[in-house]
C-alpha positions in Angstrom: 91.6 7.9 7.3 92.2 8.8 10.9 90.3 7.3 13.8 88.7 10.7 14.5 87.6 11.1 10.9 86.2 7.6 10.8 84.3 8.3 14.0 82.8 11.4 12.5 81.6 9.5 9.4 80.1 6.8 11.5 78.4 9.3 13.7 76.9 11.2 10.7 75.5 7.9 9.4 73.8 6.9 12.6 70.0 7.0 12.5 68.5 9.8 14.4 65.1 10.1 16.1 63.8 11.9 13.1 64.8 9.1 10.7 62.8 6.5 12.7 59.8 8.9 13.0 59.9 9.3 9.2 59.5 5.5 8.9 56.1 5.9 10.5 54.9 8.0 7.5 53.7 10.9 9.6 51.6 12.5 6.9 49.6 9.3 6.5 49.5 8.9 10.2 47.8 12.2 10.4 44.9 10.8 8.4 44.8 7.6 10.5 44.7 9.5 13.8 42.1 12.0 12.6 39.6 9.4 11.2 40.1 7.0 14.1 39.5 9.9 16.4 36.2 10.7 14.6 35.2 7.1 14.8 35.9 7.1 18.5 33.9 10.3 19.3 31.1 9.7 16.8 30.2 6.4 18.6 27.1 6.8 20.7 28.9 6.1 24.1 31.0 8.2 26.4 34.7 7.3 26.5 37.0 8.4 29.3 39.5 10.9 28.0 42.5 8.8 29.1 41.1 5.7 27.5 40.3 7.7 24.3 43.8 9.2 24.3 45.4 5.8 24.8 43.3 4.2 22.0 44.3 6.9 19.5 47.9 6.6 20.5 48.1 2.9 19.9 46.0 3.1 16.7 48.6 5.7 15.5 51.4 3.4 16.4 49.8 0.6 14.5 49.5 2.8 11.5 53.1 3.8 11.9 54.2 0.2 12.2 52.5 -0.5 8.9 54.4 2.4 7.3 57.8 1.2 8.6 57.1 -2.4 7.3 56.0 -0.9 4.0 59.2 1.0 3.7 61.2 -2.1 4.6 59.6 -4.2 1.8 59.4 -1.4 -0.8 63.0 -0.1 -0.3 63.9 -1.1 -3.8 60.9 0.8 -5.3 61.5 3.8 -3.1 65.1 4.1 -4.3 64.1 4.8 -7.9 61.1 7.0 -7.4 61.6 10.8 -7.0 58.8 11.1 -4.5 60.3 8.5 -2.2 64.1 8.4 -2.8 64.8 10.5 0.3 63.0 8.1 2.7 65.3 6.8 5.5 66.2 3.4 3.9 67.1 4.5 0.3 68.8 7.6 1.8 71.0 5.2 3.9 69.9 6.6 7.2 68.2 3.4 8.4 68.9 -0.2 7.3 66.2 -2.4 5.9 66.6 -4.8 8.9 66.3 -2.0 11.4 63.1 -0.8 9.7 61.7 -4.3 9.7 62.5 -4.9 13.4 61.1 -1.5 14.3 57.9 -2.1 12.4 57.4 -5.6 13.9 58.1 -4.4 17.5 55.6 -1.4 17.1 53.0 -3.8 15.6 53.1 -6.0 18.6 53.1 -3.2 21.1 50.2 -1.3 19.4 47.9 -4.4 19.2 48.5 -5.6 22.7 48.2 -2.3 24.3 45.1 -1.3 22.4 43.5 -4.6 23.5 44.5 -4.0 27.1 43.3 -0.3 27.0 40.0 -0.9 25.2 38.9 -4.3 24.0 40.2 -7.2 21.9 37.8 -6.6 19.0 39.5 -3.2 18.3 42.9 -4.8 18.8 42.0 -7.7 16.4 40.9 -5.2 13.7 44.1 -3.2 14.2 46.2 -6.4 13.8 44.2 -7.3 10.6 44.7 -3.7 9.3 48.5 -4.0 9.7 48.4 -7.5 8.0 46.3 -6.2 5.2 48.5 -3.2 4.4 51.8 -5.0 4.7 51.0 -8.5 3.3 47.9 -8.1 1.1 48.7 -4.6 -0.3 52.4 -4.1 -0.1 53.7 -7.6 -0.7 51.1 -8.8 -3.1 48.7 -6.3 -4.8 51.0 -3.4 -5.3 53.3 -5.3 -7.6 50.7 -7.5 -9.2 47.6 -5.7 -10.3 46.6 -2.1 -11.5 43.7 -2.5 -9.0 46.2 -2.4 -6.2 45.0 0.9 -4.8 41.3 0.0 -5.1 41.6 -3.2 -3.0 44.5 -2.0 -0.9 42.6 1.2 0.0 40.7 -0.8 2.5 43.8 -0.7 4.8 43.4 3.1 5.1 39.7 2.9 5.6 39.8 0.8 8.7 40.9 3.4 11.3 37.4 4.9 12.0 36.1 1.4 12.4 38.8 0.7 14.9 38.0 3.9 16.8 34.3 3.0 16.8 35.1 -0.6 18.0 37.4 0.8 20.7 34.5 2.9 22.1 31.6 0.4 21.7 33.1 -3.0 21.4 30.7 -3.7 18.5 30.3 -2.9 14.8 27.5 -0.9 13.3 26.3 0.6 10.0 27.7 4.0 10.9 31.2 2.6 11.2 30.8 0.8 7.9 29.7 4.1 6.3 32.8 5.8 7.5 34.9 2.9 6.2 33.2 3.1 2.7 33.6 6.8 2.5 37.4 6.5 2.8 37.4 3.3 0.6 35.7 5.1 -2.3 37.8 8.2 -1.9 41.1 6.4 -2.1 41.2 5.5 -5.8 40.6 9.0 -7.3 42.9 10.5 -4.7 45.8 8.2 -5.6 45.1 8.0 -9.3 45.3 11.8 -9.5 48.8 11.5 -7.8 49.7 8.8 -10.3 48.8 11.0 -13.3 51.3 13.7 -12.5 53.9 11.2 -11.0 53.5 8.6 -13.7 57.2 8.4 -14.6 57.9 7.4 -11.0 55.7 4.3 -11.4 57.1 3.6 -14.8 60.7 3.6 -13.5 59.8 1.5 -10.5 57.8 -0.9 -12.7 54.7 -0.6 -10.4 51.6 -1.6 -12.3 49.6 1.5 -11.4 46.6 2.1 -13.7 48.4 4.9 -15.5 51.2 2.5 -16.4 49.1 -0.5 -17.5 46.1 1.2 -19.1 47.2 4.7 -19.8 46.2 8.2 -18.8 42.8 8.2 -20.6 41.6 5.1 -18.9 42.8 6.4 -15.5 40.9 9.7 -16.1 37.8 7.6 -16.9 38.2 5.7 -13.7 38.6 8.8 -11.6 35.4 10.3 -13.0 33.5 7.0 -12.4 34.7 6.6 -8.8 34.1 10.3 -8.1 30.5 10.1 -9.2 29.9 7.0 -6.9 31.8 8.8 -4.1 29.5 11.9 -4.4 26.4 9.8 -4.2 27.7 7.9 -1.1 28.9 11.1 0.7 25.7 13.0 0.2 23.6 10.0 1.1 25.6 9.7 4.4 24.1 13.1 5.3 20.7 11.4 5.8 22.0 8.8 8.2 22.6 9.0 12.0 26.1 10.3 11.6 25.0 13.0 9.2 22.9 16.1 9.6 22.3 19.6 8.2 25.9 20.8 8.7 27.4 17.6 7.2 25.0 17.6 4.3 25.9 21.2 3.5 29.6 20.4 3.5 29.1 17.3 1.5 27.0 19.0 -1.2 29.5 21.9 -1.6 32.7 19.7 -1.6 31.3 17.0 -3.8 30.2 19.5 -6.4 33.8 20.9 -6.5 35.3 17.4 -6.4 33.0 16.3 -9.2 33.8 19.3 -11.3 37.5 18.7 -10.8 37.1 15.1 -12.0 35.2 16.3 -15.0 38.0 18.7 -15.9 40.6 15.9 -15.6 38.3 13.7 -17.8 38.1 16.4 -20.4 41.8 17.0 -20.6 43.3 16.9 -24.1 46.0 14.3 -24.4 47.8 16.5 -26.9 47.9 19.4 -24.4 51.2 20.2 -22.7 52.1 18.1 -19.7 52.4 21.3 -17.6 48.7 22.1 -18.2 47.6 18.6 -17.5 49.7 18.3 -14.3 48.3 21.6 -13.0 44.7 20.3 -13.2 45.6 16.9 -11.7 47.7 18.4 -8.9 44.9 20.8 -8.0 42.4 17.8 -7.8 44.9 15.9 -5.7 45.2 18.7 -3.2 41.4 19.1 -3.1 41.1 15.4 -2.3 43.1 16.0 0.9 40.7 18.8 2.0 37.8 16.6 0.9 38.3 13.8 3.4 39.3 16.0 6.3 36.3 18.2 5.8 33.8 15.3 5.6 35.2 13.7 8.8 35.4 17.0 10.5 31.7 17.5 9.7 30.9 14.0 11.1 32.8 15.0 14.2 30.9 18.2 14.6 27.5 16.5 14.0 28.4 14.0 16.7 29.1 16.9 19.2 25.9 18.6 18.3 23.9 15.4 18.8 25.7 14.6 22.1 24.9 18.0 23.6 21.4 18.2 22.1 22.0 21.1 19.9 19.8 21.5 16.9 21.1 23.3 13.8 17.6 24.1 12.5 
């Protein structure tokens, strides 16, 4: 091979900006940014726009750092799953060592800068969140127990608490409620995904509930958690972060979400996979709207309260 050809091959294999950005799990980061933003603005204090922007930026970087370290450790799993095989490491665009170094660097930067920009309570919780997601969930729970997503879901539930802490410097029941809303939402959301992506977890030997206990048990769990989630979500409407608008959104969406869970629970195991997957995929997509709508309603209620606007 000529030197020119070798140069072209090397150049083609060099990591691009988009490859490193993909390590941050931008879709997951969207959820992190939005819920942290809601936690920041729902807090009963005024935050300078620059401080608020800086806080969200470094919370987002911390979430992205977690994603990069998750991809570093899970590169072997990602390589055999259809859903993840095109991620930067299994696709050969970024090496595992590069992803690890990138994640560690971003972790340090995000925690230190969040502490300097806001307070060290928020920075400490961000550091714990990164640790929890990478060590407790990725390295331990994910490969060990079918309850991986239940316990590990706490990592994705911390951002609104971090946003609240960044604004106030203290914890409150409102922040805990936002945490619990995401924590209870996470299992039915991911178990629905696992139902129509079960072969991926089988191939990767990840002990997801669908693999260890089967589809029927998973559907039972989805229904149980959805009922508990509906009670929590609607009850939140009667707290200080709720209100008439939030309560309306919660009642409508939880009725739809609960009906979707019932349809999954009632599925006939002898029915075609295509029919089952359609119901499960629809529920999974609804779960994405569910969380964004609830937190959007909390954000709107905070704005109405701050400006003294009464809905009724």
